[in-house]
C-alpha positions as CSV (number, residue, x, y, z in Angstrom):
1,M,38.7,41.1,149.6
2,L,36.7,37.6,148.8
3,W,38.6,35.4,146.6
4,R,36.7,32.4,144.9
5,H,39.0,29.3,144.8
6,G,40.4,28.0,141.5
7,R,39.0,25.5,139.1
8,T,37.8,21.9,139.7
9,E,37.1,19.0,137.5
10,W,33.7,19.3,138.9
11,N,33.6,23.1,137.9
12,S,34.7,22.1,134.3
13,S,32.1,19.4,134.1
14,G,29.1,21.5,135.4
15,R,28.4,19.5,138.7
16,F,27.4,21.1,141.9
17,Q,30.1,20.6,144.4
18,G,28.5,21.5,147.6
19,L,30.1,20.3,150.6
20,A,32.2,17.7,148.7
21,D,36.1,18.1,149.1
22,I,36.9,18.3,145.6
23,A,40.4,19.4,144.7
24,L,41.9,21.8,142.0
25,D,42.7,20.4,138.6
26,E,45.5,21.6,137.1
27,I,44.2,24.7,135.5
28,G,43.0,25.6,138.8
29,V,46.3,25.2,140.5
30,A,47.7,27.5,137.7
31,Q,44.6,30.1,138.4
32,A,45.6,30.2,142.2
33,E,49.4,30.7,141.5
34,R,48.6,33.3,138.8
35,S,46.2,35.2,141.1
36,A,48.4,34.8,144.1
37,R,51.1,36.5,142.8
38,M,48.9,39.7,142.0
39,L,47.3,39.5,145.4
40,A,51.1,39.2,147.4
41,T,51.7,42.6,146.0
42,L,48.9,44.1,148.3
43,A,50.9,42.9,151.3
44,P,47.9,41.4,153.0
45,A,47.7,41.2,156.7
46,A,46.0,37.7,157.0
47,I,44.2,34.9,155.1
48,V,41.4,33.0,156.1
49,S,40.1,30.5,154.2
50,S,36.9,27.6,154.1
51,D,38.4,24.4,155.2
52,L,37.5,22.6,151.9
53,V,40.6,21.7,149.9
54,R,39.9,23.5,146.7
55,A,39.7,26.7,149.0
56,T,42.6,25.8,151.3
57,D,44.9,24.9,148.3
58,T,44.2,28.1,146.9
59,A,44.7,30.0,150.0
60,E,48.0,28.2,150.5
61,A,49.3,29.6,146.9
62,L,49.0,33.0,148.4
63,A,50.5,32.0,151.9
64,R,53.9,30.4,150.3
65,L,54.2,34.0,148.7
66,T,53.5,36.1,151.7
67,G,54.8,34.1,154.8
68,L,51.3,34.3,156.2
69,S,49.5,31.1,157.9
70,V,46.1,30.4,156.6
71,T,43.3,30.2,159.1
72,L,40.6,27.8,158.5
73,D,36.8,28.8,159.2
74,A,34.2,26.5,158.4
75,G,31.6,29.2,158.0
76,L,33.2,30.1,154.8
77,R,32.5,26.5,153.4
78,E,30.0,26.3,150.1
79,F,26.3,25.9,150.2
80,D,25.5,22.3,151.5
81,V,23.2,21.0,148.4
82,G,22.4,17.7,149.5
83,S,21.3,15.1,147.2
84,W,21.8,17.8,144.1
85,Q,25.9,17.2,145.0
86,G,27.8,15.9,142.1
87,L,24.9,16.2,139.8
88,T,24.8,18.5,136.7
89,G,22.1,21.1,136.2
90,E,20.7,19.0,133.4
91,E,20.4,15.8,135.7
92,I,18.7,18.0,138.8
93,K,16.3,19.8,136.2
94,T,15.4,16.0,135.5
95,R,15.3,14.6,138.9
96,Y,13.9,17.8,140.8
97,A,12.2,19.9,138.5
98,E,10.1,21.7,140.6
99,D,12.6,22.8,142.9
100,Y,15.1,23.3,140.3
101,S,12.4,25.6,138.5
102,A,11.8,27.3,142.2
103,W,15.4,28.2,142.7
104,R,16.0,29.5,139.1
105,H,13.2,31.9,139.6
106,G,15.1,33.0,142.9
107,E,12.6,31.3,145.4
108,Q,13.7,30.0,148.7
109,V,14.6,26.2,148.4
110,R,16.7,23.9,149.9
111,R,18.5,22.7,147.3
112,G,18.8,18.6,147.7
113,G,17.3,19.0,151.3
114,G,20.4,21.5,151.8
115,E,20.8,24.8,153.2
116,L,18.9,28.2,152.3
117,D,20.7,31.0,150.9
118,V,20.0,33.3,154.0
119,E,21.6,30.8,156.2
120,V,24.8,30.5,154.3
121,A,24.5,34.2,153.9
122,E,24.3,34.8,157.9
123,R,27.3,32.0,158.8
124,A,29.7,33.2,156.0
125,A,29.2,37.0,156.9
126,A,29.7,36.3,160.5
127,A,33.1,34.4,159.5
128,I,34.3,37.2,157.6
129,E,33.0,39.8,160.5
130,R,35.4,37.6,163.0
131,A,38.3,37.8,160.6
132,V,38.1,41.5,160.0
133,E,37.9,41.9,163.8
134,K,41.3,40.3,163.9
135,V,43.2,42.5,161.6
136,P,44.3,46.2,162.0
137,E,42.2,48.9,160.7
138,S,42.9,49.6,156.9
139,A,44.8,46.5,156.6
140,V,44.0,44.0,153.7
141,L,42.2,40.7,154.4
142,V,42.2,38.0,152.0
143,V,39.1,35.6,152.5
144,V,39.0,32.6,150.4
145,S,35.7,31.0,149.9
146,H,33.5,29.7,147.2
147,G,31.1,31.1,144.5
148,G,27.9,31.0,146.1
149,A,28.8,31.5,149.6
150,I,30.8,34.7,148.8
151,R,28.0,35.9,146.6
152,V,25.3,35.8,149.6
153,A,27.8,36.8,152.2
154,I,28.1,40.0,149.9
155,N,24.3,40.6,149.7
156,Q,24.1,40.3,153.5
157,M,26.9,42.6,154.4
158,L,25.8,45.2,152.2
159,G,22.3,44.9,153.5
160,I,20.5,44.3,150.0
161,P,16.8,43.2,150.4
162,R,16.5,39.2,149.6
163,A,14.5,40.1,146.6
164,L,17.3,41.9,145.1
165,W,20.2,39.4,145.7
166,G,20.0,38.2,142.0
167,A,21.4,41.6,141.1
168,I,25.0,40.2,142.6
169,G,26.2,38.1,139.8
170,P,28.4,35.1,140.2
171,L,32.2,35.1,140.4
172,A,34.5,33.2,137.8
173,N,36.9,31.1,139.7
174,C,40.0,32.4,141.2
175,C,38.5,35.7,140.4
176,W,37.7,38.3,143.6
177,S,35.6,40.9,145.4
178,V,36.7,43.8,147.4
179,L,34.6,45.4,150.1
180,G,35.4,48.1,152.1
181,E,34.1,49.9,155.1
182,A,32.5,53.3,154.5
183,K,30.9,55.6,157.3
184,R,27.6,54.0,156.5
185,G,28.8,50.2,156.3
186,W,30.1,48.1,153.9
187,R,30.5,49.1,150.2
188,L,31.2,46.9,147.4
189,L,34.5,48.5,145.4
190,E,34.7,45.8,143.1
191,H,33.0,42.4,142.1
192,N,34.3,39.2,140.1
193,A,37.6,41.2,139.2
194,G,40.8,39.2,138.2
195,T,43.2,42.4,138.0
196,L,44.5,44.5,141.1
197,P,41.9,47.3,142.3
198,E,42.5,50.8,140.8
199,P,42.3,54.0,142.9
200,V,39.0,55.8,142.4
201,I,39.5,58.9,140.8
202,G,36.6,61.6,140.7
203,D,33.8,62.8,142.5
204,D,31.9,59.7,143.8
205,R,34.4,58.5,146.6
């Protein structure tokens, strides 16, 4: 289960956070506590988190309910967006119009001189795979990370061609995506969910 952190003040004001260590705001804390109560009912075997405070504080809300410790992995950090960090979309559009337009059209761009999405996808997916190797088969692993990092990691793990990465939409604060291992690799079971997974009943399993 890939769980995005709760809301921050920069989220609510539309600022690119990148690697800035921004704490949860009051609403974000409440989101984390609400989601943690639901996720705790799944009896997770382990929690691994980005080491940025908005993710660790979200993870700790679940740790308090489950008695688990939180393992930190810097590979789960959000994109490094360089000089775009702290700016709103409108400010970036004004100051970096060419790069902003290219990025919005799905081109490979080092936003603000930071990381490419394929670079983030590789490091985040590798961090998830490392964590998966340490839990029993069929156990629930909760990975706490960031919207952009989770989205590109999902694409990487599913083997989706780079040109189609836009087909996986963004995650709302404190929502999650669920990946399950199948015979032919990873399968996306739920995306941008805020309620507990339901069993699949039908022929397409």
